[in-house]
N, C-alpha and C positions, 0 to 999 in steps of 0.2 A: 737388245739396245733400247735405251730409254727413248721414247718419242719426244720430238720437240713440241713446245707448247702450242705452236701454230697448227699442229695436226690433231690437237685434242679438242673434245667437246668442252664448252665453257664451264661446265660443272665438275669436270674431271679434277680429282684431287692434285694431280700433277700440274694442271694448268693454273691452279689457284695458289700454288706455293710461292710463286714470285711476288704475288700481292701480300701474302703473309710475311714474307721477308721484308718487304717495305714497311709494313706495319711494325714489325719487331724493331727495325731500325729507327722508326719514328718514336718509339718508346725509350730509345737510348738504352737498350739492353747491351750487355757486354758482348763483344764478338764471340767469346766462348759459349755464352748461353745461346746466342742465335745459331751458331753452328750446331750445337747439340740438339736444339729444336728441329732445325731443318734436316739433319741427319736422320732423325727418328722418323720424321714424316716421309722422307724419300724411301727409307727402308720399308715402311708400311706399303707405300704406293708400288714399290718394285715387287714386294711379295704378293699383293693382290693381282697384279699383272700375271706374275708367274704361275699362280694357282688358279687363274680364271675367275676370280672373284670380282665383284663390281668395284670400279674406281670412281664412279660418279658419287660425290659426297652425299647425296640425298638417298642413295641406295646402300651405303655402308652401314652394316648393323654390328650390334654387340658381338655376335659370334665371329664376325670376320676379324674384329680387333683381337678378341681372345685367341683365335686360332694363330694369329701372327705372334702373339706373346708366348704361346706354347711352342711355337716353331723355334723362337730364339732360345728357349730353354733346352729344347731337344737337340739343337745344333751346338750346345756347348756354352752358351752365354751364362754367365753367373747371375745369381739372384739380384745383385745390385745393378747390373746392367739392365736386366729385364724391368726392374723397378724404375730405372731412369727413363727408359723407352715409355713406360706407362705414363709417367708424369709429363713427359714432353708431348705425347699424343693427346693428352687431356687438354693441353694448351691449344693445340691447332683446332680441335673440335670446339673448344670454347670460342675461339675467334670466328670460325665459320658460323656458329650460332649467332654471335653478336652482329656478324655481317649479313645475316639473313640468307646465307647460303644453304642452311639446314634449319628444320623446324625443331629437331630435338637432337641432342648429342647421343651418339651410340654408347657413350661411356658414362652416362648419367647415373646408372645403377650399378656400375662396376665398382669393385673394391681394389685398392692397389695390392700387388703381390706382397705377401708377408715375408719379411726378410728374417733370415736365421740370426738369432742372438749370438754375437761373437765377442770374445774378449778383446778389447781394443789394445793393440800392442803399444807399450811405452817403454822408453829407455830407463834402465835403472840408474840410481845416483851414481854408482860405481862406473857405469859406461859413460855417463855424461862427464864425470870427473876425468876419465881417461881421455876423452876427446878434447877437453880443455887443456889438459897437460901437454898435448901436442902443439898447442898454440902459444906456449911460453916462449918468450923471446921479443926482440925489438925489431925484427925486420918488418918490412911493409906487409908482407903476406901474413906473418904471424899476428900482427896487430889487427889486420883487417879480419882474419879468420876468427879470432877471439871475439871481436865485436860483433860479427855476423852470428856466431853460434849463440852468444848471450842474448842477442835480440830475439832470436827464435825461442830460446828457453823462457825468457822473461815476458814475451808478449803473446805467443801462440799465434802469431801472424802467419798467413798463408805464404807459400814460397814466392808467388808473384808479387804479393804485397810488400815483401822485404826487398826483393830484387829491384823493384820499381821505385823505391824511395829516392827522392831528389834531395839535393843539399839543403833546399829551403824547407823540407819536411822534417829535418832533424832539429829539434829545439832543445839543445843541451841544457840551457839554464833552467828551463821548465821541466826537464825530465820527461819530455813528451815526444812522440812521433805522430805525424799527421798521415793517416793511412787513407789512400784513395781507392775507390772501386775500379773495376776493369775499365769502365768507359769514362772515369774521371768526374762523374756528376754527384758522387756521394763521397763524404769524408767522415771519419771517426778518429778519435784520439786513442793512442796506445801509450800508456804510462810505462816508464822503465825504472828500475831501481838504481841504487847508487853504484853498484858493481857495473852494471851495463852502461850507465852514463860515463863512468870513468873509462871503460873500454872504448866507447864511441869518441870520447874526447881525444884519447891517445891516437886512435886511428885517424881522426879528423886532422890532427896536426901532421901526421905522416902523409895523409892525402894532400896537404898543401904543398908538399914537395914533389908530388907526382907530375909527370909531363902532361897528363890529361886533366890537371886539377881544374881547368876552366869549364869542364863538362858539368852539366846540371845534374847528372847522375851521381848519387852519393857513393855507391860501390864500384871501385875501379879494379880492373885486372891488370895484367902487366902492360897491355896495349891501349886499353881504354875501358869504357863502362862494361860491367859484368852483365851477362844475359841471365835469364831464368835457368837455362841449362848450365851455365857457368857456376851459378850458386849451388845447384843440385850436385854437380860433379865435384865441387870442392868439398861439400859436406859428406858426400859419399866416400870420397878419399880419406877424410878424417875418420870416418866411422869404421872403415875397413882396417885402417892402421891401429885403431883402438880395439879391434877384435869383435866389433859389432856385425853380426850377420843379418842379412835381409833388411838392410836399412832403407828407409825412404823419408823424405823431408817431413811428411805429414806425421810421422811419429813424434816430432817435437811438438807439434800442434796438440796431438793427443795428450802428450805428457803434461803440457802446460795446463790444459783444462782439468786433467786428473789431479794435478797438484794443487790448483786453486780450489777445487771442490773439497779435496781432502783437508785442506787448511781451514775450511769454513766459509769460503766466499759463497755469497748467495748465487743462485742460478741466474737471476736477472742480471747481476753484474758480470757474470761469466759470458752470458749470451751477448751482452752489449759490447764488452771488450773484445770478444772473439768475432764479432760481426755476423753471428747467426741470426737468421730471421724465424726459424722454426726450431722446435725442441727436439727433433728426431735424433740428431747427432748428440746433443747435449745429454739426452736420456741414456745413450750408450756409455758415455763417460760417467754418468751418474751410477749406472749399474756396476761399472768397474770399481768405483769407490765403495759402493755397498758391499761388494764381494770382498774387498780388502778388509773392511770393518768387521765382516762376519768371520773371516779368517782369524783376525786378531782376537775377536771375542771367544772363539773356540779354543785358541791356544791358551787363553787365561782361565777358561772354564772347562776344559777337556774332562769329560766324564770318566774316561779310562785313567787319566792322571789322578783324578780325585779318589777313585776306589783303590788304586794301587798304593796310594800314600798311606792308607790306614794301617 
């Protein structure tokens, strides 16, 4: 059982996490980010207690953190989870250093876990066409589903960013969506093309006849505003009906980045439009585009084809 902070020494990691949480909230980080940071720190603290390692922050060393990360991998956590825990723990030790609780971070000479390179899954044009075909019609649900799907395809927005769009965020005349961060203090613009604008307009007119039309939420279900889960379930249902296996909403974001890069968009433009602050994810998409180009080059220059044509 985790000890209460009143029973802990002042320098104990567990005793300091409440202060760190207040600092994170003061920085106006999103609730999701704060939760991830705190979960990682609590997991480390629980591991240190369970293994008899020091929990006083001044006594925590590199080997303690590395042992925890190895433990995560040995107990079945995937490479991406371990890498996430690494990044979150780096933040707590950075804060402890800034606050004068420690003189040196135990992670200052550590290197982040290397992630295996994977091909990023994207939907094919045929799969997307099949999903859109299921949205043909003039019912409220069909108009909404087509508009929702096209927004994902056209903008690469995250599920929460799409689900949380407000009526005032949809600027049909300008062909723009105003996208807000999780805590609402950052905004960026997401342009949409003519087809998506038309679908949004048709849905907006149908929305004006909905009994919940006074809601500030742009996307409405049968009874009221759609939730994140509601959007995911709707898209998952479309994907299954279209014969798409192992679908998740982020595949649409992957596909958007892949399509933009393959069409010649600059990496800077894709990062800005997609809301990425680091290049790590974009590099994965760029690798997928490079692979596709290499495949196409081989098909055009196949050595075997060349010699057998003689």
